[in-house]
C-alpha positions in Angstrom: -19.7 -14.2 -17.3 -20.7 -10.8 -16.4 -17.9 -9.0 -14.3 -19.8 -6.0 -13.5 -18.5 -2.3 -13.7 -14.8 -1.7 -13.5 -12.9 1.2 -12.3 -9.5 2.8 -12.8 -7.8 5.1 -10.2 -4.4 6.6 -9.3 -2.9 9.0 -6.6 -3.4 12.6 -7.4 -0.1 13.5 -6.1 2.4 13.0 -9.0 5.2 11.9 -6.7 3.1 9.1 -5.1 1.6 8.1 -8.5 5.3 7.6 -9.9 6.5 5.8 -7.0 3.8 3.5 -5.8 2.9 0.4 -7.5 0.0 0.6 -10.0 -0.3 4.4 -9.6 0.0 4.7 -5.8 -3.7 4.3 -5.1 -3.4 2.1 -2.2 -0.5 4.0 -0.5 -2.6 7.4 -1.1 -5.8 5.8 0.3 -4.0 4.5 3.3 -2.3 7.7 3.9 -5.4 9.6 3.7 -7.3 7.4 6.0 -4.6 7.9 8.7 -4.6 11.6 8.1 -8.5 11.9 8.4 -8.5 9.8 11.6 -10.5 7.1 9.9 -8.2 4.5 11.0 -5.6 4.2 13.8 -3.1 2.0 11.9 -2.7 0.4 8.5 -0.9 -2.8 7.3 1.9 -2.4 5.0 4.8 -4.4 3.9 8.5 -4.0 4.8 10.7 -5.6 2.3 12.9 -8.4 3.8 14.5 -9.7 0.5 13.7 -9.6 -3.4 10.9 -12.0 -2.8 9.6 -11.6 0.6 8.0 -8.8 2.6 7.1 -8.8 6.4 3.8 -7.5 7.4 4.1 -4.1 9.4 1.4 -2.2 11.3 2.0 1.6 11.4 0.3 4.9 12.3 2.7 6.9 10.4 1.9 8.4 7.1 5.5 9.1 6.3 6.3 5.3 6.9 3.4 4.4 4.5 4.8 6.5 1.7 8.4 5.5 2.4 7.2 1.8 2.1 5.2 2.6 -1.0 8.5 2.7 -2.9 9.1 -1.0 -2.2 8.3 -3.6 -4.8 8.3 -7.2 -4.2 9.1 -9.4 -7.2 6.9 -12.4 -6.4 3.7 -13.0 -4.0 4.7 -13.0 -0.4 4.2 -15.9 2.1 0.6 -16.2 3.4 -0.3 -13.5 5.9 -2.0 -14.8 9.1 -3.1 -12.1 11.5 -4.1 -13.5 14.9 
């Protein structure tokens, strides 16, 4: 099976890279999109328990970075957006 090209990436900011899951790439991308006005809001997870996270829509870069510190141990319940 041919899977094509693979890439690796991480946040340039060392504090984001150290605190975010998998190098903080998603957190840094979401924050940059908000800062540059590319999006109005982003969807992140707020930790509810060790195994559960609640979807949360935010327009705050600070909140994105704060929630990047949260790690959930298992996959969360299915997400349905209406």
